[in-house]
N, C-alpha and C positions, 0 to 999 in steps of 0.2 A: 599513458602519455597523450592520447587523444583528448582526454578530459583536461589535461594541462594546457594544450593548445587552445581549447575553448575558453579557459579561464584567462589566459594571456590576452586573447582577442577582446574579451569583455572588459578587462582592465584598461587595455589600450584605447578602446572605443570611448570609455568614460573620460580618459585624459585628453583625447583628441578634441573633445567638445570644449575643453578649457584652454587649449594651447593655440596661440596666434600663429607662431612660426614653428616649423618642424625642427626639432633638435637633431644635430648630427654628432654631438659629443656628449657622452654620459660621464658624470663624476660621482664616485662613491667616496664620501668624506668620512674618515675614520675618527677614532676617539679624540675628542677635544679639538678637532680640526674643522668642525662644521661652520665656523664663522665665515669661511670663504663664500658660502651661499648668500650671506648678507650683502655681498658686493655685486651680485647679479642684478642687472638693470632691467627695467620693464618686466619685473618678475611676476609670475603666477605661482602662488604657493598652494599646495594641496596636501592636506593632512593624510598620513598613511591610513588612518582609521576610516576615511571616506572612500578609499579606492577599493573596488571589488577584489577580494581574495588576498589583499596585502596583509602581511603580518604587522605586528606593532613592536617597535623597538623598546626593549625593557632595560637597557644599560645606561647608566649615568654617562652624560657627555654625548648622547645621541638624541637629537631633537625629535625626529620622527615625522619628517615631511619632505615632499618633493618640491624643488624650486626650479622653475623653468623660465629662461629668459636669456638676455644677452650678456656675455662676458668676454672682453678682449676681442670683440669682432666676431665671436662665434655664438650660435644659438646652442645653449647647453641645457641639460636636465641633470640636476644635482640631487643626490640622496643625502639629505642632512640627517645622518644616522643610518646605520645598517643593521642587519640581523645576523645572528651567530647561531651556529649549530648547538652550542652549549646552553642556549636559552630554551631548548626543548623543541625547536622547530625542525622539521625535516629538511634535508638538503634541497629538495625542490622548493620549499618555502623560502629558505635562505636566499636562493638564487632567482626567485620569481621576478624581482624587479629588473634583473638583467634581461630576462625574456621580454618583459614589457618594453624596456628601452629599445631593444632590437625591433620590436613590432611597431614602435613609433618612428623608426627611421634612423636610429643611432647607428653609426658606423665605427666609432672609436670609443673605447672605454678607458678612462683614467681612474685607476683605483688607488686609494691611499689607505694607510694604516698606521697605527702606533704599535711598536714591537720592541722586543728585547734584543740587545746586541750580543751575539755570541763570539764574534770576531774580536779578539783582544785589541786590535788596532782601531776599533770604533770607540765612540764615546757618546754619552747621552747628549741629545740635541742635534746629532748628525742626521742628515737626510741621505737616503740611499735609493739609487735607481735600481729597481729589481731587474736582474738579468735572467733569472730562472727561479723555479720553486721546487720544493720537495713536499709531496703530499703525505703527511704523517697523521692525518685525521682519522684514518681507519675506514674511510668510506669515500664515496664519489657521487656527485649530484646526477650523474648520468646512469646510475644503476637502475635497472628496470627496462620495461619495453621502450624502444626508441621510436619516436615519431620523426620521419624523414622531413616533414615540413619544418621542424625546429632545428634539425642538423643531422649529420651523418652518424651512423651507429658507432664508428671507430674514428673519432676526430684525431688529427695529428697534433701532438703537443710538443713536438721537437723544438719549435720556436714560439712558445706560448706568449712571450713578451716581444713585441715588434722592435726589431733592431733599429729601424729608421726613427721610430719614436724615442728610443733610448738616446740616440744621437742628438735629436732635437732637445731633449731634456738636459743633456750634458752641455750643449751649446748655450742653452738658455741660462743655466746656472753660471757658466763662465761669463756671460754678457752682463750679469748683474752682480758679479763678485761673490757668488756663493759656492763654497766647496761641497761637492757631493761624493758620497761613497758609491760603489757598485758592488752587487753581490747577490747571493741566493737566499730567498725567503723560505723558511720552513714553516709549514702550516700544521698546527695541532688542533685538537678538538677543544681543549680547555674544559671547564673554567679554572682548574687548578694550575698554578704556575708550576714549571717543571722542577724535578729534583736535580741535584747537582750531577748525578750519574747520567740522567737523561740528557741534560744539556751537553755534557762531554760527548755523549754518543752522537747527538745531532750535529755537533760541530765536526766530528770526525767523519760523518757521512757527507759533509760538504756544505752545511748550512752556515750562513753568516749572521742571520737574524732569525728570531722565532716569534710567531704570533698566532692568534686564534681566529683569523679571518682570511680574506683575499683569495686563497686557493680555490674554494668552491666557485666563487664568482668568476674567476679567470677561466676555469675549466668550462663553465657554462658559456662565457663570452666567446671563447674559441669555438665551441660547439656551434654557436649561432653565427659564426663567421665575422665576429668583431675583431678589430685590431686593439691590442691592449698595451697600455703603459702603466707601470706600477711604481709608486713612490712610497717608501717607508720612512716614518719618523721614529728614530731610535730614542726611546724614552728612559731606558734603564739598561744596565749591563747585566748580561746573563751568562757570564763565564763560569762554568761549573766549578773549577778549582778555586774560585774566589767569591762564590755567591754568598751574599749576606741577607738575602730576603728582599722582597719587594711587595708593595701594595698597589691597588688600583688608584688610590689617591696620589701616590708618587708618580704613577704613569700619567695621570691627568695633569699634574702640576708641570711636568717637563713638557708635555704636549702643548700646554698653554704658553710656556715660555718660548717654545720653538715656533709658535703659530705665525708671527710676522714673517719669518724667513720662509716658512712653508708656503704661505699665501703668495708671497712675492714670486717664488719659484713657479708655482702652478700658473699664475697669471702670465708670467713670461713665456712659459711653455705654450699656453693657449695662443698667445700673441704670435708665436713663431710657427704654429701649426697651419 
């Protein structure tokens, strides 16, 4: 873990040379949702490939660059594309950008994702404020020797998603006439979509949606002391009893259609933060 802290410092120092103002809010933009980064003003763009120790995004719909600048009165740093465990990266690599954000001065992380809806009352195109998550990835980014400089050995996850930020998100949605769901995000490793029996099991365990990201980043953010808000874009229904199959192309298509609503919500949230 000492080596991790050194890598984080080196990457943060590289970025600090390019940043005019210190970001306080970090944004992780999920599948098909990266266009929000295009609305950042006075932006500095940095390709992942140029940042020391940064992985490279390999998934369609993930551009692969950091965008730092002003959005709705806030200085933000946005990941236009994220990394996933199923790409072959370690959990430390997947969550490395969160460590770097914290080192740059970020205090709040807004994480977004595209996911499948397991709650039968949801429908494709819905946005959901994440109230909690269930880690079904089979691993954890904090496994291994802990470095107290990065966070405590046993971080509290009882309120992983900040309730005051959830309230801001709900108020923001109401103020611009967008209806949002609330629920529990279930994180899996992927890359295969779940079987019908697995989906029924996850719903019975308490999950409302299922996806292949977010949970590692949130665990790391909480370990680092960041406040977290999560927003899911439900791109397809994953109700085990009714499952008919889904493709990544369908996920991207629904995410694209939902994009204007999603961007409007995130911008309003930032305005009210």
